[in-house]
N, C-alpha and C positions, 0 to 999 in steps of 0.2 A: 758563738763563743768569742770572747775578746782575746786579743793577742796575749795580754798579761795572764789570763787563765790558762791558755795553751802553754805558755812558758813555764808556769808553775807546775802543770801536770807533767810536762816533759822532764823538768828538773827532778820531780819526785820519782819518775820512772828511770832516770839515768843513773841507777845504782843496781848492781847485780842482785842483791838480796831483795830489794823493794820490787824489782821487776819480777822476780820469781814469786814473791808474795802475791802481787797483783794478778799474775797469770793463773796462779793456783785458785784465787778467789773467783776469777772469771770462770774457770772450770767448774767450780762448786755451784755456780748459778745463783739465783736470787736468795736462796736459803742461807748462803754463806757458810762459814766454818768457825768453830771456836778457836780462840787464840792458841789453846793447847794443841789442837789438831794441826794447825798451821805450823807451830813450832816443831812438832813431831815429824810432819811430812817433809819439812825443809831442813831439819836438824839445826835449828837456830835457838840460841839462848833466849829465854823469855824477856830479859831486860833489853836485849838488842832488838828483839821483835817489837817491843813496845815503841821504841824510837822510830822504827820503820813504819809501823801503823800510823803513828802521829803525822809523819810526813805525808803519807798517802791520804789521810783524812783531811789535812790542811789543804791539799791540792784538790779536794773534792772527788777523789777517785774511789774512796771506800766510805762506808758507813759502819757504825758500831751500835749494837743494842745489847742489853743485858738479858740473859736467860738464866734465871736462878743465880748461881755463882759464876757462870761462864759469860765471857764477853764474846759475842758473835760478830764477826766482821764479814761484810759483803761488798762485792764490787758495785760501783755506781755505773750501771750500763748506760744510762742517759749521758753522763759526763764522758764516758769512754767514746760513745758514738759522736758526741759533739766534737771531741778532739779529732777523731778520724775525719769527720766532716770538714773541720777547719783545715786539716792537712791536705785534703783532696779537693777543696772547693774550686780551685783554679785548674784542676787537672783537665787535660785535653782541651785547653782554651775555653773552658766553661761548657763544653758539649757533654751530654750524658755519656758516662763511660763505666767500665766494670768496677772500679774502686768505690762506687757510691753505695755499696751494700752496708746496711746497719745490722748490728748484732741484736738478735732477739732471743734471749736465753729461754730454753725450754724449761717448763716446770716439770718437776719430777712427777711421774704418774703414780697414782695409788695402786697398790697391789690388788689384783683381782683374785678373790677367793673363789675357788671352784669346788 
């Protein structure tokens, strides 16, 4: 990750509501969440949320896709891991250390019918 990309990602996350949105999308996993579900979960007005989504998208931290009439937002785990790697690449003088773990979101399991 380039320094300019790291600065853009950190700037996007440096606001309470955007940080809450991103953390919620990380919890949701690769499937993401509809904009309405995010608004309900965080008690944010839709017009305010649109602004925050745009900042996170511009920084490469979230993606959006249309599903019928809904916009589904999802965290970009590769970008998140790249940011974490950038922040910790010189940790422990370059020797392998604990902070080097990367997030690998679990896919939701299909329900087993018995």
